[in-house]
N, C-alpha and C positions, 0 to 999 in steps of 0.2 A: 504494500500500500504506500502510495506517495506520502511524504511528510505532511502532517496536519490535515489529512483528508478523511479522518474519522470525525463523527459529529462532536463538536465542542472540544476537539483535541487540544487546541491552543489553550483554552481556559483550564483544562485539566493539567496541562504541562506547566502553566503559570502557578497553579496550586502546588504542584510537585516542587517547583523551584522555590516557592515560599517556604515549604517544609524543610527542604534541603538547606536553606539559609538559616534554619533554626527557629522560624516562626511557625509553630505547629497549629495555631488557630488563626483563622481569618478574622478580620476586624472591620467594623463599619466606620466609614468616614462620612459624616453628614447624614442626609436622608436618601441619597441617591447612589452612593458608591460603597462597595464592600469588596475587600481583597487583601493584598499584602505587598511586601517589598520583594521585587524580583529583579534579577540582573538584566540589563538592557539587551544583552545578546540573545535572550530568549525570544524577543520580538524580532530582532534583526534576521534570524534564520527563518522566521515564518514568512517574511515579506515576499520572497521569490515564489512562494507556493500559494499565496492568497488568491491569485487570479483563477486558480483551478476550481474553487468551490462553486458547485452547481452549474458550471459552464462545461457542457459536454464536449464542445469543440476545442477547448484548451487542453494542452498536453504538457507533460513534464519534459523539459529540454535539458540537454547536457549543461547549458549555461546556468540553469537554475541550481543544479547541484553544485557547480563550481562556485557560484556566487554565495550560496549558503555555507559552503565549505571554507571560504576565505574569511568568514566572520571570526573574530577573536573574542576571548573573554576580556571585558574591559573593567571588571570590578566595580562598575557603577550600578548601584541598586536604586530603584525608584518605585514608588507605589503604583500598582496596577489594579484596576477594578475588574474582578471576575466573580460577580455575585452568584452566578449559578453553580460554581464549584467551590467557592469559599465556605459553603455550608457543609461540606463533606468531611468525614472523619479523617484525620491524618493517618490512622492505622491502615485504611484501605489503599493509601498511596505509599506505604512503607517500602515495598520492593523498588519502585522506580525512584523514590526519594533517596534511598541509600545509594543506588547506582549513580544518580546525579551528584550526590555529595562526594563520592569516591572519585569519579572521573573528573570532576571539577578540581579537586585537590591535586590530581595528577596532571592538570593543565591540558586536558584533552580538548580538542576543538569543539565549540558549542554544538555543531551539527551532530558530531559523534556522541556527545553527551546526551542529546535527544535520542539517538538510536539506542544508547545503553539503557535509557529509561524504558523504551519499548521492549527491548530484549528481557529486561528484568521482569516486567509485567507478564510477558509471555511465559517465561520459564516458571515463575512462581504460580501463576494461575493454572498452567498445564499440570504441574506437579500436584497441586491441591485437588484438582479435578480427577487426576489419575487415582489418588488415594481414595477419593470418594467412590469412584467406580469399583475399586478393589474391595472396599468394605461392603458395598451394597449386596444384600442377599435377595432383594426383590426389586423389580423394575430396572434391572441392569441394562437390558437391551434398549428399553425406552430412554433411559438416562443417557446412554451412549449417543443415540440419535440427536437428542437435544444439545449435547455438548459438541457435536460435530456440525451443527448448523453453520452456514456461512456467516451469519451475523455474529455468532459466538466466536468463531475463529478470527473474524476481523477485529472484534473487540479485544481479544487476547493479544493481538499483534499491534495494538495502539496504546497510547497513554490515556488511561481513564480509570474510574472507580468501578465501572460496571463489570470489568473482567474479574476483579476480586470478589464482587458480590455474587456473580454467577458461580465462581469456583467454590466459594464458601457455602453457597446453597447446596451445591452438589456434595461437598464434604459433609455438611450437616445431615443431609438426607441419607448419605451412605452410612454414616456412623449410627444414625437412628435405626436404619435397616439392620445393621450388624448387631446392635444391642438387643433387638427384638428376639434374636435367637442365641444370644450369648448367655449360656447358663454357667459360665465359669465363675471364678472367684471375684466377688464384689464388683459386678458390672456397674453399680451405681457410681463407682469412683470415676467412671468415664463420662459421667454427665456434665462436669464442668467444661469439657471440650465441646460438647453439644451446645451448651449455653453460650460459650464464647463465640462460636460460629453464628448462632442465631442473633446475638446482640449486635455483631458487626453488620449483619445483613439488615436488621431492623434500623440501625443508625443511618444506613444509606438512604432509605426512604421509609418514613414512619408507617405507611400502610402495611409494609412487610411484617410489622409486629404481629398481625393477625395470623401469619403463617406458622407461628409457634405452636398452633394447635396440632401440628404434626407430631410433637413429642408424646401426645396421648397414645400413639400406637405402641409406645414402650411398655404399656401395661400388659402386653402379651408375655413379657418376660416376668416370670413369677418372682424374680429376685428384685424387681424394681417396683416400688410402691407408687400409687397414684399421687401421694403427697410430694414425692420427689419430682414427678413430672410437673405438678403444679408449681413447685418451687422454681424450676427452670423457666416456666412461662412468666412467673411473677418477676424474677430477676431481669429477664429480657425487657419486660414492660417498664420496670423502674429505670433501667439504664437508658432506654429510648426516650422516656419522658424527660429525664434530667437533661439529656442531650438537646432535645427540642426546646426546652426552656432556656438553655444557654444560648442556642442559636437565635432565638427570638430576642433575647436581651442584648446580644453583642454583635451578631453577624448579619442576620437576615434583614433584607430591605424589601419594601413592597415592589411588586412588578409594575412598571409604568411604561406605556407607549402612548405618544401623543395621538389623540383621537379615539383612544380606547378607555372606557371608564371601568376600571377594575377596583373593587373594594370588597375586602373579606367581610366586613361588618354588614354592608348592604346586601351582599350575596347571601349571607346567612339569613338575613331578614326576609329576602325574597323566597328562600327555600321554606322557611317556617310558615310564611303566609300563603305559599303556593305549593304545597307538597305534591299535588297531582301533576302540576306543571313540571316540577323537578323530575318526577318519574318519567314524564314524557321526554325531558331533556336526555336522561340516561338512555332510554330506548332509542331515541333518534341517533344518539352517538353510536350505539352498538350497531344499529342497522346501517348507518351511512359510513362508519369508519371501521367497523369490525374487520372487514376484509383488508383494509389498509394496515391495521395492527398486525394481522396474520402475516402479510407479505413482508412487512418491515422486520418482524421477529425472526422470520426464516432467512431473509437474505437481501434486503434493500440496504446495501453497505455504503461506505463512504458517508457523505452528507445526505444519506437517504436518496441519493441521486444515481445510484449504480445498482439496478436490480438484476437478479439472476434471471435466466430465461424462464418463460412461462412453464415449459414442460418440466423444468427442474422443481418448481414449486409443487406441481402435482405429484411428481415422483417422491418428494420428501414427505408429503402428507401421507401417501400410501405406506411409506417405509415406517413412519411413526406409528401408524395404526397396526401394522404387521408386528412391529417390535413390542407394542403393548400387549397384543393378543398372545404373542409368544411368551411374554413374562407371566401372563395369567396361567398358562399351562406348564410352566417350567419352574414355578416357585418352590422353595424348599423351607420357607420359614414356618415356625410352629403355628398351630391354630390358636385363636383367641379362646379364652376360658369359658365363654358362654355366647349365646346368640346375640345378646344385647351388645356385647363388645364387638363381635364379628361384623355386625351391621352398623352400629352406632359410630364406632371410631373412624372407619373409612368415610362414612358420610360426613362426620365432623371435619375431617381433613379437606374433603371436597368443598364443604361449605365455607371453610376458612379461605380457600383459594378464590371462591366466588366473591366473598365479602372483601377480600383484599383487592380484587379487580374493581369492585364498586367503590372502595375507599380511594383507590388511585384516581378514578374519574371524579369523585367528589372533591378530593384535594386540588386537582387541577382546575375544577370549576370554581373553587373558592379563590385560588391564588392567581390564576392566569386568564380567566374567562371574563369578558365583559358582563356586567350585572344583567341578569335576565336573559342571557343568550339562549338560543334554541338548542345548541349543542356544546359539548365540552371541547375545548381546544387545548393543544399543548401536549397531548399524550402521544408517546412513541412506542412502537412495537417492542423494543428491547426491554421496556419496563416489565413486560409480561413473562420474560424468560425464566426468572426465579419461580414464578407461579407454576409454570409448566414443570419445572424440576420438582417442586414439592408434591405434585400429583403422583410422582413415582411411588411414594410411600403408601398411597391409597390403592395400589394395584391389588386386586383380590387374588386368591390362589384356588385353582380348581384341580382336583385330583384326576389324573388320567393314567392309563396303563404305562408302565415303564418303557415299553417298546416305542410308543408314540412320543414319549418325552425324550427318548434317545434320538429319534429322528429330528425333533424340533431343535435339540441341542446341537445337532451336527449341521443342520442346514441354515439356521438363522445366522450364526456367526459368519458363514460364508457370504450370505446376502448382505449383511451389514458391512463386511469388508469391501465388497464390490461397490456398494453405495458410497462408502467413504472415499474410495478411489475416484468415483465420478464427482463427488463433492469437491475434492481437492483439485481435480482437473478443471471443472467448470469455474470454480472460484478463481483459480490462477489465471485462466484465460479472460475472465470478465475484468479482472484488475488490469491486466496487460492491455486489453482492448480499450478500456476506458481511459487510462492515464498515459499510455505510451505509444499507441499506434495512431498515426495521423489519419488513417482511413478507418477509424473505429465505426462499428455498426451502430445504428441509432436505436434508441429505446423503442418498444412497440408503440404503434399508433402515434408516430412521431409528427405527422402532419395535422394541421388544424384547418377546418373548413373556413374559407374566407370569401367574402363577397364584396362587390363595389356598389356604391349608391351615390346619388346626387341629391337625395331628399334630406335637406338639412332640417326640415320641420319635424322629422321623425327622431331626431337625436334626443335621447332621454336626458332628464335633468339630474338624475342620480349619478354621482361620480364615484368611481372606484378604480383601484389599480394606479399605474403610473407609467408614462412614456419616459424611458431613461435616455434615449438617444435617437436622433433623426439625422440621417445622412442622405443628401441629394447630390449626385455626381453623374454627369454625362447622361442625363435622362433616366438614371436609375435611382430608386429610392429604397432605403433600408430603415426599418423602425424596430427598435428593441424596447422591451419593458415587461410589465406584468399586468394582468387583468384579473378581475374577480371571476375566475373560471375554475370549475370543479373537475374538469377533464372529461366530462360526460360526452358521449358520442353525439349528443344533440346540440352541443354548444358550438358557437361560431363567432368569428370576428367580422365586423363590417367596416370597411374603409369608406368614409363619406367625404366626397370631394367633387368639385365641378369639373375636374380634369378627367380625361379618358386614360385609364390605366390598363396595362396589358401584363400578362404572365404573372399575375398575383400568386404569391405562395406564402404560407405561414407555417412555421415550425415551432413545436413545443420546446421550451427550455425549462430545466429544473430551477426552481427558486426556493431553495431551503432557507435563504435569508428571510423571505417573506413568511415562511412557515414559522421560523423562530421568533419573528416580531409579532405576528398576529396570532400565533399559537393555533393555527388551523391547518391540519394535515391535508385537507382536500386541496390546498393551494400549492402542493408540492410541484406540480407541473403547470403552474399558472403563467410562467414566463413565455414570451413569444419573440419571434424574429420574423418580421414581415418584409418581403422584398417584392418589387414590381418595377415595371418600365412605363415611363410617361411617353405618350405619342409625341414625336418630334414637333408637330405643328401646334402642340398645346402650350408651348412656352416653358417658363421656369416655375416649377412648383416650389413653394417654401413651406416651412413648418406651420405657418398660420393658415394654410390653404386646405387643411384636411382635419378630420377628427376620426378617432377610432372608437368604435362601439363594440362592447362585448355582450353577446346574448347567451345566457346560460340558464338552464332550468333550475339550478340551485340558488343562484344569486340574482337572477333577473337580468334586465337590460341596464347596463351601466356605461356611461361615457368614461373612457380612460383618461385620467387626469394628465394634463400636459398637452391635450389636443389643442388645435389652433384656436385663436381668439374668436374667429368667426363662428365657432361651434359652441363655445362655452356659455356665453350669456351670464345670467344670474343663477349659477348652479349651486347645488348642495355641497357641503364640505366633503372632501374625499375621505374615504375610509383610511 
């Protein structure tokens, strides 16, 4: 993966630099900034790669690597604001922070300091995941599929906290699975390790606290009392609550974007007074964005702008189902002590996963969504990966003849191995194609339907999106920007002008920057690049001679902000 091309990797790396410098906690400055002191070279090596983000036509060149490689440590530290990562525990960044500290002391070039942080994250996350798989007594095949997803592999190879969260989730579930059948001496002594893993996971995102219900499955072990499981859950809750209180007092700042009214207090009031409307918000979000979360969780890598092929998503879903079914018929863990436990505990674990998902949506609705909005914005598919991991402990066990079990045990590992080879190959090619080949293939459905019109009276008054650049040269026009487009096949762009245009074409562009600001996943492919030719007899067209209208079933008809003065009139404020 090209440097800094994982979601928010720069801000994660700044947080690592702050920790390596000895500032373990982020701190708030005023009401709008939160972060810490970081050496200036951390930003200097980022600049050559900034242009790649969300721009499918931009590639990594040899000069970019050389420019970043020439940057030296200057020993100048300055405050940088990175509020979205300043809130994360320093323990989750420990491997990369230690690597940065050591390589900086050895006066390694900053670019290679960055690579050392990536390598440290990859090695430690992979090792923790390996031991989780090794310990697991149930759900092992399913757990392997989750840990081999392209999104997981790309996170392991980048600087972020998600890699450690996923690895610790796998280790915690593996250890819980192991302890359910460990009738050896004092299995309760291993519970602190379970508690430590769960605490770190819950500190990453408070909704994960609900996943601690997975420890209830330990009551299968006659040597572990229910009170011990409850103590683990209570300790995790106390640690998480203390952490959230500290963040609220010293680090966290309210989310603010001009034009978006976000208020936790007002949003809570809206939910309390409109509970049925809030239920509708959750349902709308699941219906309209559930498929997006699934695709992102499996393999929309980079800045969520580099998807795996469609056929690979289908193959992986089939493989996950096959692996889960194989786990059901190949489990070796002991039975629960009674029917109430055998039914109630797996249901409790599944319920905790569902509640965690709803808690994530609710948290994002409170913190990042405009008051009273119809859908939750700001949720990303990778947030759901720990939830999928915790489902492994709820896999039931069905007794089957030994001969059938032997067949399952012989064929499933081979199928998983073949799928893993396919995954590694497709992921490698996708990365090479996206970042390094000048003739890279386009994302699916890359073209946008576009039409021309001279009816200025039909231009809508509602404004949304933005025209970033207009170029007119030798009768050729090029327009880039973004519009309020959900990517639906029924959406289109209309170029309104009195001039006759020929060869109009519009291409999709990924705009993860728009997604990050507006916290709306449906706008991931809202960017556009419009090209056309002006008839020679028409004269010279200028930026004031046209307007661009977006027609979308989700957002309605909107005039793209930045259109010519002749089109704007007295318009509404842009979104």
